[in-house]
PyMOL CGO cylinders between C-alpha atoms (Angstrom):
from pymol import cmd
from pymol.cgo import CYLINDER

trace = [
    CYLINDER, 0.00, 0.00, 0.00, 2.88, 2.37, 0.77, 0.3, 1, 1, 1, 1, 1, 1,
    CYLINDER, 2.88, 2.37, 0.77, 4.39, 1.86, -2.70, 0.3, 1, 1, 1, 1, 1, 1,
    CYLINDER, 4.39, 1.86, -2.70, 1.08, 2.85, -4.33, 0.3, 1, 1, 1, 1, 1, 1,
    CYLINDER, 1.08, 2.85, -4.33, 0.95, 6.04, -2.25, 0.3, 1, 1, 1, 1, 1, 1,
    CYLINDER, 0.95, 6.04, -2.25, 4.60, 6.80, -3.06, 0.3, 1, 1, 1, 1, 1, 1,
    CYLINDER, 4.60, 6.80, -3.06, 3.97, 6.25, -6.81, 0.3, 1, 1, 1, 1, 1, 1,
    CYLINDER, 3.97, 6.25, -6.81, 0.89, 8.46, -6.65, 0.3, 1, 1, 1, 1, 1, 1,
    CYLINDER, 0.89, 8.46, -6.65, 2.84, 11.24, -4.93, 0.3, 1, 1, 1, 1, 1, 1,
    CYLINDER, 2.84, 11.24, -4.93, 5.66, 10.93, -7.50, 0.3, 1, 1, 1, 1, 1, 1,
    CYLINDER, 5.66, 10.93, -7.50, 3.13, 11.18, -10.37, 0.3, 1, 1, 1, 1, 1, 1,
    CYLINDER, 3.13, 11.18, -10.37, 1.56, 14.23, -8.74, 0.3, 1, 1, 1, 1, 1, 1,
    CYLINDER, 1.56, 14.23, -8.74, 4.97, 15.95, -8.39, 0.3, 1, 1, 1, 1, 1, 1,
    CYLINDER, 4.97, 15.95, -8.39, 5.83, 15.10, -12.00, 0.3, 1, 1, 1, 1, 1, 1,
    CYLINDER, 5.83, 15.10, -12.00, 2.55, 16.55, -13.27, 0.3, 1, 1, 1, 1, 1, 1,
    CYLINDER, 2.55, 16.55, -13.27, 3.04, 19.68, -11.17, 0.3, 1, 1, 1, 1, 1, 1,
    CYLINDER, 3.04, 19.68, -11.17, 6.58, 20.24, -12.46, 0.3, 1, 1, 1, 1, 1, 1,
    CYLINDER, 6.58, 20.24, -12.46, 5.49, 19.56, -16.07, 0.3, 1, 1, 1, 1, 1, 1,
    CYLINDER, 5.49, 19.56, -16.07, 2.60, 21.99, -15.63, 0.3, 1, 1, 1, 1, 1, 1,
    CYLINDER, 2.60, 21.99, -15.63, 4.96, 24.64, -14.24, 0.3, 1, 1, 1, 1, 1, 1,
    CYLINDER, 4.96, 24.64, -14.24, 7.39, 24.13, -17.15, 0.3, 1, 1, 1, 1, 1, 1,
    CYLINDER, 7.39, 24.13, -17.15, 4.57, 24.45, -19.70, 0.3, 1, 1, 1, 1, 1, 1,
    CYLINDER, 4.57, 24.45, -19.70, 3.26, 27.59, -17.98, 0.3, 1, 1, 1, 1, 1, 1,
    CYLINDER, 3.26, 27.59, -17.98, 6.76, 29.14, -18.04, 0.3, 1, 1, 1, 1, 1, 1,
    CYLINDER, 6.76, 29.14, -18.04, 7.16, 28.25, -21.73, 0.3, 1, 1, 1, 1, 1, 1,
    CYLINDER, 7.16, 28.25, -21.73, 3.73, 29.74, -22.54, 0.3, 1, 1, 1, 1, 1, 1,
    CYLINDER, 3.73, 29.74, -22.54, 4.63, 32.95, -20.67, 0.3, 1, 1, 1, 1, 1, 1,
    CYLINDER, 4.63, 32.95, -20.67, 7.94, 33.20, -22.57, 0.3, 1, 1, 1, 1, 1, 1,
    CYLINDER, 7.94, 33.20, -22.57, 6.13, 32.69, -25.88, 0.3, 1, 1, 1, 1, 1, 1,
    CYLINDER, 6.13, 32.69, -25.88, 3.58, 35.36, -24.96, 0.3, 1, 1, 1, 1, 1, 1,
    CYLINDER, 3.58, 35.36, -24.96, 6.37, 37.84, -24.19, 0.3, 1, 1, 1, 1, 1, 1,
    CYLINDER, 6.37, 37.84, -24.19, 8.35, 37.04, -27.37, 0.3, 1, 1, 1, 1, 1, 1,
    CYLINDER, 8.35, 37.04, -27.37, 6.29, 34.75, -29.62, 0.3, 1, 1, 1, 1, 1, 1,
    CYLINDER, 6.29, 34.75, -29.62, 8.43, 32.32, -31.64, 0.3, 1, 1, 1, 1, 1, 1,
    CYLINDER, 8.43, 32.32, -31.64, 6.18, 32.76, -34.69, 0.3, 1, 1, 1, 1, 1, 1,
    CYLINDER, 6.18, 32.76, -34.69, 5.35, 36.31, -35.81, 0.3, 1, 1, 1, 1, 1, 1,
    CYLINDER, 5.35, 36.31, -35.81, 3.80, 37.90, -38.87, 0.3, 1, 1, 1, 1, 1, 1,
    CYLINDER, 3.80, 37.90, -38.87, 6.54, 39.70, -40.80, 0.3, 1, 1, 1, 1, 1, 1,
    CYLINDER, 6.54, 39.70, -40.80, 4.15, 40.90, -43.51, 0.3, 1, 1, 1, 1, 1, 1,
    CYLINDER, 4.15, 40.90, -43.51, 0.40, 40.30, -43.44, 0.3, 1, 1, 1, 1, 1, 1,
    CYLINDER, 0.40, 40.30, -43.44, -0.68, 40.80, -47.05, 0.3, 1, 1, 1, 1, 1, 1,
    CYLINDER, -0.68, 40.80, -47.05, -0.06, 39.54, -50.56, 0.3, 1, 1, 1, 1, 1, 1,
    CYLINDER, -0.06, 39.54, -50.56, -1.86, 39.67, -53.92, 0.3, 1, 1, 1, 1, 1, 1,
    CYLINDER, -1.86, 39.67, -53.92, -2.32, 37.88, -57.22, 0.3, 1, 1, 1, 1, 1, 1,
    CYLINDER, -2.32, 37.88, -57.22, -4.25, 38.89, -60.32, 0.3, 1, 1, 1, 1, 1, 1,
    CYLINDER, -4.25, 38.89, -60.32, -6.69, 36.56, -62.10, 0.3, 1, 1, 1, 1, 1, 1,
    CYLINDER, -6.69, 36.56, -62.10, -8.23, 38.07, -65.23, 0.3, 1, 1, 1, 1, 1, 1,
    CYLINDER, -8.23, 38.07, -65.23, -10.12, 41.18, -64.06, 0.3, 1, 1, 1, 1, 1, 1,
    CYLINDER, -10.12, 41.18, -64.06, -10.02, 40.25, -60.37, 0.3, 1, 1, 1, 1, 1, 1,
    CYLINDER, -10.02, 40.25, -60.37, -7.30, 41.00, -57.85, 0.3, 1, 1, 1, 1, 1, 1,
    CYLINDER, -7.30, 41.00, -57.85, -7.07, 38.25, -55.22, 0.3, 1, 1, 1, 1, 1, 1,
    CYLINDER, -7.07, 38.25, -55.22, -5.69, 39.47, -51.91, 0.3, 1, 1, 1, 1, 1, 1,
    CYLINDER, -5.69, 39.47, -51.91, -4.34, 37.20, -49.21, 0.3, 1, 1, 1, 1, 1, 1,
    CYLINDER, -4.34, 37.20, -49.21, -4.44, 38.58, -45.68, 0.3, 1, 1, 1, 1, 1, 1,
    CYLINDER, -4.44, 38.58, -45.68, -3.02, 37.15, -42.49, 0.3, 1, 1, 1, 1, 1, 1,
    CYLINDER, -3.02, 37.15, -42.49, -3.26, 38.12, -38.84, 0.3, 1, 1, 1, 1, 1, 1,
    CYLINDER, -3.26, 38.12, -38.84, -2.94, 36.44, -35.46, 0.3, 1, 1, 1, 1, 1, 1,
    CYLINDER, -2.94, 36.44, -35.46, -5.77, 36.47, -32.97, 0.3, 1, 1, 1, 1, 1, 1,
    CYLINDER, -5.77, 36.47, -32.97, -4.22, 36.27, -29.51, 0.3, 1, 1, 1, 1, 1, 1,
    CYLINDER, -4.22, 36.27, -29.51, -5.25, 33.74, -26.92, 0.3, 1, 1, 1, 1, 1, 1,
    CYLINDER, -5.25, 33.74, -26.92, -8.35, 34.90, -25.12, 0.3, 1, 1, 1, 1, 1, 1,
    CYLINDER, -8.35, 34.90, -25.12, -11.94, 34.15, -24.27, 0.3, 1, 1, 1, 1, 1, 1,
    CYLINDER, -11.94, 34.15, -24.27, -12.59, 32.64, -27.71, 0.3, 1, 1, 1, 1, 1, 1,
    CYLINDER, -12.59, 32.64, -27.71, -9.79, 30.07, -27.44, 0.3, 1, 1, 1, 1, 1, 1,
    CYLINDER, -9.79, 30.07, -27.44, -6.09, 29.62, -28.11, 0.3, 1, 1, 1, 1, 1, 1,
    CYLINDER, -6.09, 29.62, -28.11, -3.96, 31.88, -30.31, 0.3, 1, 1, 1, 1, 1, 1,
    CYLINDER, -3.96, 31.88, -30.31, -4.98, 31.44, -33.95, 0.3, 1, 1, 1, 1, 1, 1,
    CYLINDER, -4.98, 31.44, -33.95, -3.41, 32.25, -37.30, 0.3, 1, 1, 1, 1, 1, 1,
    CYLINDER, -3.41, 32.25, -37.30, -6.21, 33.60, -39.53, 0.3, 1, 1, 1, 1, 1, 1,
    CYLINDER, -6.21, 33.60, -39.53, -5.61, 33.46, -43.29, 0.3, 1, 1, 1, 1, 1, 1,
    CYLINDER, -5.61, 33.46, -43.29, -8.20, 34.85, -45.70, 0.3, 1, 1, 1, 1, 1, 1,
    CYLINDER, -8.20, 34.85, -45.70, -8.53, 35.36, -49.45, 0.3, 1, 1, 1, 1, 1, 1,
    CYLINDER, -8.53, 35.36, -49.45, -10.43, 38.40, -50.73, 0.3, 1, 1, 1, 1, 1, 1,
    CYLINDER, -10.43, 38.40, -50.73, -11.49, 39.35, -54.28, 0.3, 1, 1, 1, 1, 1, 1,
    CYLINDER, -11.49, 39.35, -54.28, -11.60, 42.88, -55.72, 0.3, 1, 1, 1, 1, 1, 1,
    CYLINDER, -11.60, 42.88, -55.72, -13.00, 43.77, -59.16, 0.3, 1, 1, 1, 1, 1, 1,
    CYLINDER, -13.00, 43.77, -59.16, -10.50, 45.72, -61.27, 0.3, 1, 1, 1, 1, 1, 1,
    CYLINDER, -10.50, 45.72, -61.27, -12.75, 45.88, -64.38, 0.3, 1, 1, 1, 1, 1, 1,
    CYLINDER, -12.75, 45.88, -64.38, -15.15, 48.65, -65.42, 0.3, 1, 1, 1, 1, 1, 1,
    CYLINDER, -15.15, 48.65, -65.42, -18.07, 46.16, -65.45, 0.3, 1, 1, 1, 1, 1, 1,
    CYLINDER, -18.07, 46.16, -65.45, -19.65, 43.99, -62.77, 0.3, 1, 1, 1, 1, 1, 1,
    CYLINDER, -19.65, 43.99, -62.77, -17.87, 40.67, -62.29, 0.3, 1, 1, 1, 1, 1, 1,
    CYLINDER, -17.87, 40.67, -62.29, -18.93, 37.53, -60.45, 0.3, 1, 1, 1, 1, 1, 1,
    CYLINDER, -18.93, 37.53, -60.45, -16.52, 35.35, -58.55, 0.3, 1, 1, 1, 1, 1, 1,
    CYLINDER, -16.52, 35.35, -58.55, -17.31, 31.77, -57.62, 0.3, 1, 1, 1, 1, 1, 1,
    CYLINDER, -17.31, 31.77, -57.62, -15.57, 29.95, -54.78, 0.3, 1, 1, 1, 1, 1, 1,
    CYLINDER, -15.57, 29.95, -54.78, -16.35, 26.28, -55.33, 0.3, 1, 1, 1, 1, 1, 1,
    CYLINDER, -16.35, 26.28, -55.33, -15.08, 24.87, -52.03, 0.3, 1, 1, 1, 1, 1, 1,
    CYLINDER, -15.08, 24.87, -52.03, -14.74, 26.56, -48.71, 0.3, 1, 1, 1, 1, 1, 1,
    CYLINDER, -14.74, 26.56, -48.71, -11.65, 24.86, -47.33, 0.3, 1, 1, 1, 1, 1, 1,
    CYLINDER, -11.65, 24.86, -47.33, -8.53, 26.97, -47.75, 0.3, 1, 1, 1, 1, 1, 1,
    CYLINDER, -8.53, 26.97, -47.75, -5.24, 25.09, -47.65, 0.3, 1, 1, 1, 1, 1, 1,
    CYLINDER, -5.24, 25.09, -47.65, -2.60, 27.16, -45.89, 0.3, 1, 1, 1, 1, 1, 1,
    CYLINDER, -2.60, 27.16, -45.89, 1.00, 26.50, -46.91, 0.3, 1, 1, 1, 1, 1, 1,
    CYLINDER, 1.00, 26.50, -46.91, 4.37, 27.77, -45.72, 0.3, 1, 1, 1, 1, 1, 1,
    CYLINDER, 4.37, 27.77, -45.72, 7.36, 27.83, -48.07, 0.3, 1, 1, 1, 1, 1, 1,
    CYLINDER, 7.36, 27.83, -48.07, 10.93, 28.29, -46.91, 0.3, 1, 1, 1, 1, 1, 1,
    CYLINDER, 10.93, 28.29, -46.91, 11.62, 30.69, -49.79, 0.3, 1, 1, 1, 1, 1, 1,
    CYLINDER, 11.62, 30.69, -49.79, 9.63, 32.65, -52.35, 0.3, 1, 1, 1, 1, 1, 1,
    CYLINDER, 9.63, 32.65, -52.35, 10.60, 30.15, -55.05, 0.3, 1, 1, 1, 1, 1, 1,
    CYLINDER, 10.60, 30.15, -55.05, 8.42, 27.24, -56.06, 0.3, 1, 1, 1, 1, 1, 1,
    CYLINDER, 8.42, 27.24, -56.06, 9.01, 23.90, -54.42, 0.3, 1, 1, 1, 1, 1, 1,
    CYLINDER, 9.01, 23.90, -54.42, 7.42, 21.69, -51.86, 0.3, 1, 1, 1, 1, 1, 1,
    CYLINDER, 7.42, 21.69, -51.86, 5.88, 23.40, -48.84, 0.3, 1, 1, 1, 1, 1, 1,
    CYLINDER, 5.88, 23.40, -48.84, 7.68, 23.18, -45.51, 0.3, 1, 1, 1, 1, 1, 1,
    CYLINDER, 7.68, 23.18, -45.51, 4.29, 22.92, -43.76, 0.3, 1, 1, 1, 1, 1, 1,
    CYLINDER, 4.29, 22.92, -43.76, 0.65, 22.72, -44.79, 0.3, 1, 1, 1, 1, 1, 1,
    CYLINDER, 0.65, 22.72, -44.79, -2.73, 22.85, -43.11, 0.3, 1, 1, 1, 1, 1, 1,
    CYLINDER, -2.73, 22.85, -43.11, -5.77, 21.75, -45.10, 0.3, 1, 1, 1, 1, 1, 1,
    CYLINDER, -5.77, 21.75, -45.10, -9.19, 23.21, -44.44, 0.3, 1, 1, 1, 1, 1, 1,
    CYLINDER, -9.19, 23.21, -44.44, -12.31, 21.07, -44.05, 0.3, 1, 1, 1, 1, 1, 1,
    CYLINDER, -12.31, 21.07, -44.05, -12.77, 18.59, -46.93, 0.3, 1, 1, 1, 1, 1, 1,
    CYLINDER, -12.77, 18.59, -46.93, -16.55, 19.08, -47.04, 0.3, 1, 1, 1, 1, 1, 1,
    CYLINDER, -16.55, 19.08, -47.04, -18.32, 22.41, -47.10, 0.3, 1, 1, 1, 1, 1, 1,
    CYLINDER, -18.32, 22.41, -47.10, -22.07, 22.98, -46.85, 0.3, 1, 1, 1, 1, 1, 1,
    CYLINDER, -22.07, 22.98, -46.85, -21.75, 26.35, -48.64, 0.3, 1, 1, 1, 1, 1, 1,
    CYLINDER, -21.75, 26.35, -48.64, -20.16, 25.04, -51.83, 0.3, 1, 1, 1, 1, 1, 1,
    CYLINDER, -20.16, 25.04, -51.83, -20.64, 27.14, -54.91, 0.3, 1, 1, 1, 1, 1, 1,
    CYLINDER, -20.64, 27.14, -54.91, -20.71, 30.57, -53.28, 0.3, 1, 1, 1, 1, 1, 1,
    CYLINDER, -20.71, 30.57, -53.28, -21.07, 33.21, -56.01, 0.3, 1, 1, 1, 1, 1, 1,
    CYLINDER, -21.07, 33.21, -56.01, -20.30, 36.82, -55.15, 0.3, 1, 1, 1, 1, 1, 1,
    CYLINDER, -20.30, 36.82, -55.15, -21.13, 39.88, -57.25, 0.3, 1, 1, 1, 1, 1, 1,
    CYLINDER, -21.13, 39.88, -57.25, -18.29, 42.37, -57.38, 0.3, 1, 1, 1, 1, 1, 1,
    CYLINDER, -18.29, 42.37, -57.38, -19.27, 45.86, -58.56, 0.3, 1, 1, 1, 1, 1, 1,
    CYLINDER, -19.27, 45.86, -58.56, -16.64, 47.85, -60.44, 0.3, 1, 1, 1, 1, 1, 1,
    CYLINDER, -16.64, 47.85, -60.44, -14.26, 49.67, -58.11, 0.3, 1, 1, 1, 1, 1, 1,
    CYLINDER, -14.26, 49.67, -58.11, -16.04, 48.23, -55.09, 0.3, 1, 1, 1, 1, 1, 1,
    CYLINDER, -16.04, 48.23, -55.09, -14.71, 47.03, -51.78, 0.3, 1, 1, 1, 1, 1, 1,
    CYLINDER, -14.71, 47.03, -51.78, -13.13, 43.58, -51.67, 0.3, 1, 1, 1, 1, 1, 1,
    CYLINDER, -13.13, 43.58, -51.67, -15.29, 40.58, -50.74, 0.3, 1, 1, 1, 1, 1, 1,
    CYLINDER, -15.29, 40.58, -50.74, -14.03, 37.68, -48.62, 0.3, 1, 1, 1, 1, 1, 1,
    CYLINDER, -14.03, 37.68, -48.62, -14.01, 34.33, -50.44, 0.3, 1, 1, 1, 1, 1, 1,
    CYLINDER, -14.01, 34.33, -50.44, -12.24, 32.12, -47.91, 0.3, 1, 1, 1, 1, 1, 1,
    CYLINDER, -12.24, 32.12, -47.91, -11.05, 32.16, -44.34, 0.3, 1, 1, 1, 1, 1, 1,
    CYLINDER, -11.05, 32.16, -44.34, -9.08, 29.47, -42.57, 0.3, 1, 1, 1, 1, 1, 1,
    CYLINDER, -9.08, 29.47, -42.57, -8.28, 29.51, -38.86, 0.3, 1, 1, 1, 1, 1, 1,
    CYLINDER, -8.28, 29.51, -38.86, -5.16, 27.58, -37.86, 0.3, 1, 1, 1, 1, 1, 1,
    CYLINDER, -5.16, 27.58, -37.86, -4.30, 27.00, -34.19, 0.3, 1, 1, 1, 1, 1, 1,
    CYLINDER, -4.30, 27.00, -34.19, -0.83, 28.44, -33.54, 0.3, 1, 1, 1, 1, 1, 1,
    CYLINDER, -0.83, 28.44, -33.54, -0.06, 25.29, -31.58, 0.3, 1, 1, 1, 1, 1, 1,
    CYLINDER, -0.06, 25.29, -31.58, -0.05, 23.28, -34.83, 0.3, 1, 1, 1, 1, 1, 1,
    CYLINDER, -0.05, 23.28, -34.83, 2.70, 25.57, -36.15, 0.3, 1, 1, 1, 1, 1, 1,
    CYLINDER, 2.70, 25.57, -36.15, 4.64, 25.28, -32.90, 0.3, 1, 1, 1, 1, 1, 1,
    CYLINDER, 4.64, 25.28, -32.90, 4.42, 21.48, -32.95, 0.3, 1, 1, 1, 1, 1, 1,
    CYLINDER, 4.42, 21.48, -32.95, 5.73, 21.45, -36.54, 0.3, 1, 1, 1, 1, 1, 1,
    CYLINDER, 5.73, 21.45, -36.54, 9.17, 22.48, -35.16, 0.3, 1, 1, 1, 1, 1, 1,
    CYLINDER, 9.17, 22.48, -35.16, 10.01, 24.57, -38.23, 0.3, 1, 1, 1, 1, 1, 1,
    CYLINDER, 10.01, 24.57, -38.23, 13.62, 25.73, -38.48, 0.3, 1, 1, 1, 1, 1, 1,
    CYLINDER, 13.62, 25.73, -38.48, 14.22, 29.41, -37.74, 0.3, 1, 1, 1, 1, 1, 1,
    CYLINDER, 14.22, 29.41, -37.74, 13.78, 31.72, -40.69, 0.3, 1, 1, 1, 1, 1, 1,
    CYLINDER, 13.78, 31.72, -40.69, 11.38, 33.60, -42.92, 0.3, 1, 1, 1, 1, 1, 1,
    CYLINDER, 11.38, 33.60, -42.92, 8.52, 31.68, -44.58, 0.3, 1, 1, 1, 1, 1, 1,
    CYLINDER, 8.52, 31.68, -44.58, 6.28, 32.70, -47.46, 0.3, 1, 1, 1, 1, 1, 1,
    CYLINDER, 6.28, 32.70, -47.46, 2.65, 32.13, -46.50, 0.3, 1, 1, 1, 1, 1, 1,
    CYLINDER, 2.65, 32.13, -46.50, 0.19, 31.17, -49.24, 0.3, 1, 1, 1, 1, 1, 1,
    CYLINDER, 0.19, 31.17, -49.24, -3.45, 30.15, -49.36, 0.3, 1, 1, 1, 1, 1, 1,
    CYLINDER, -3.45, 30.15, -49.36, -4.43, 27.55, -51.96, 0.3, 1, 1, 1, 1, 1, 1,
    CYLINDER, -4.43, 27.55, -51.96, -7.92, 28.46, -53.19, 0.3, 1, 1, 1, 1, 1, 1,
    CYLINDER, -7.92, 28.46, -53.19, -10.22, 27.41, -56.03, 0.3, 1, 1, 1, 1, 1, 1,
    CYLINDER, -10.22, 27.41, -56.03, -11.64, 30.47, -57.79, 0.3, 1, 1, 1, 1, 1, 1,
    CYLINDER, -11.64, 30.47, -57.79, -13.69, 31.00, -60.95, 0.3, 1, 1, 1, 1, 1, 1,
    CYLINDER, -13.69, 31.00, -60.95, -14.34, 34.42, -62.49, 0.3, 1, 1, 1, 1, 1, 1,
    CYLINDER, -14.34, 34.42, -62.49, -17.49, 35.07, -64.58, 0.3, 1, 1, 1, 1, 1, 1,
    CYLINDER, -17.49, 35.07, -64.58, -18.01, 38.35, -66.40, 0.3, 1, 1, 1, 1, 1, 1,
    CYLINDER, -18.01, 38.35, -66.40, -21.41, 39.76, -67.32, 0.3, 1, 1, 1, 1, 1, 1,
    CYLINDER, -21.41, 39.76, -67.32, -20.68, 39.11, -71.00, 0.3, 1, 1, 1, 1, 1, 1,
    CYLINDER, -20.68, 39.11, -71.00, -19.72, 35.43, -70.58, 0.3, 1, 1, 1, 1, 1, 1,
    CYLINDER, -19.72, 35.43, -70.58, -22.08, 33.03, -72.38, 0.3, 1, 1, 1, 1, 1, 1,
    CYLINDER, -22.08, 33.03, -72.38, -21.00, 30.18, -70.09, 0.3, 1, 1, 1, 1, 1, 1,
    CYLINDER, -21.00, 30.18, -70.09, -19.03, 30.04, -66.89, 0.3, 1, 1, 1, 1, 1, 1,
    CYLINDER, -19.03, 30.04, -66.89, -15.28, 30.11, -67.30, 0.3, 1, 1, 1, 1, 1, 1,
    CYLINDER, -15.28, 30.11, -67.30, -13.31, 27.17, -65.92, 0.3, 1, 1, 1, 1, 1, 1,
    CYLINDER, -13.31, 27.17, -65.92, -11.97, 27.64, -62.44, 0.3, 1, 1, 1, 1, 1, 1,
    CYLINDER, -11.97, 27.64, -62.44, -8.37, 27.82, -61.34, 0.3, 1, 1, 1, 1, 1, 1,
    CYLINDER, -8.37, 27.82, -61.34, -6.70, 26.52, -58.23, 0.3, 1, 1, 1, 1, 1, 1,
    CYLINDER, -6.70, 26.52, -58.23, -4.36, 29.30, -57.21, 0.3, 1, 1, 1, 1, 1, 1,
    CYLINDER, -4.36, 29.30, -57.21, -1.82, 29.94, -54.53, 0.3, 1, 1, 1, 1, 1, 1,
    CYLINDER, -1.82, 29.94, -54.53, -2.53, 33.42, -53.26, 0.3, 1, 1, 1, 1, 1, 1,
    CYLINDER, -2.53, 33.42, -53.26, 0.36, 35.09, -51.41, 0.3, 1, 1, 1, 1, 1, 1,
    CYLINDER, 0.36, 35.09, -51.41, -0.78, 35.98, -47.90, 0.3, 1, 1, 1, 1, 1, 1,
    CYLINDER, -0.78, 35.98, -47.90, 2.33, 37.45, -46.30, 0.3, 1, 1, 1, 1, 1, 1,
    CYLINDER, 2.33, 37.45, -46.30, 5.43, 36.28, -44.50, 0.3, 1, 1, 1, 1, 1, 1,
    CYLINDER, 5.43, 36.28, -44.50, 5.98, 34.53, -41.17, 0.3, 1, 1, 1, 1, 1, 1,
    CYLINDER, 5.98, 34.53, -41.17, 9.14, 34.79, -39.11, 0.3, 1, 1, 1, 1, 1, 1,
    CYLINDER, 9.14, 34.79, -39.11, 10.06, 31.77, -36.96, 0.3, 1, 1, 1, 1, 1, 1,
    CYLINDER, 10.06, 31.77, -36.96, 12.60, 32.39, -34.14, 0.3, 1, 1, 1, 1, 1, 1,
    CYLINDER, 12.60, 32.39, -34.14, 12.75, 29.80, -31.38, 0.3, 1, 1, 1, 1, 1, 1,
]
cmd.load_cgo(trace, "trace")
């Protein structure tokens, strides 16, 4: 019976010390986060539409843990009304070690199934941008990836189709990587 009590006390001490170590690490990360946004925007042009990638971090709070929020917006650059169709709502977020093409150093795929498939947005000429996609990535998934220190190009992989008012039939869609800024990793 004494060995069970001793083992229980040892487990309790181990959990307490692990909890204290995690709390200290979380406090250090809050003071100087190891992953920061170096640049929170990027853009790509598709026909008459400018696709804008935007990134920001929502800090830990009442709504949950710290989250990397990546969104893709569309802005009409043409003199006529344009329609943009987003045919799936999951945005794949990718990090690349450099600006050049190659395999991503890390990726997070959005949900594979979306109840709002086929969203079609009307973009008036010269109007404000409209959000097509948004993906929320827990910062913990980036921390667990143990990325080497450095600067990473952040891109959102989105499926987009542009229809103009004059189009007799819908144009085929394109799967595009939209630049969404840069992340700096410093552990």
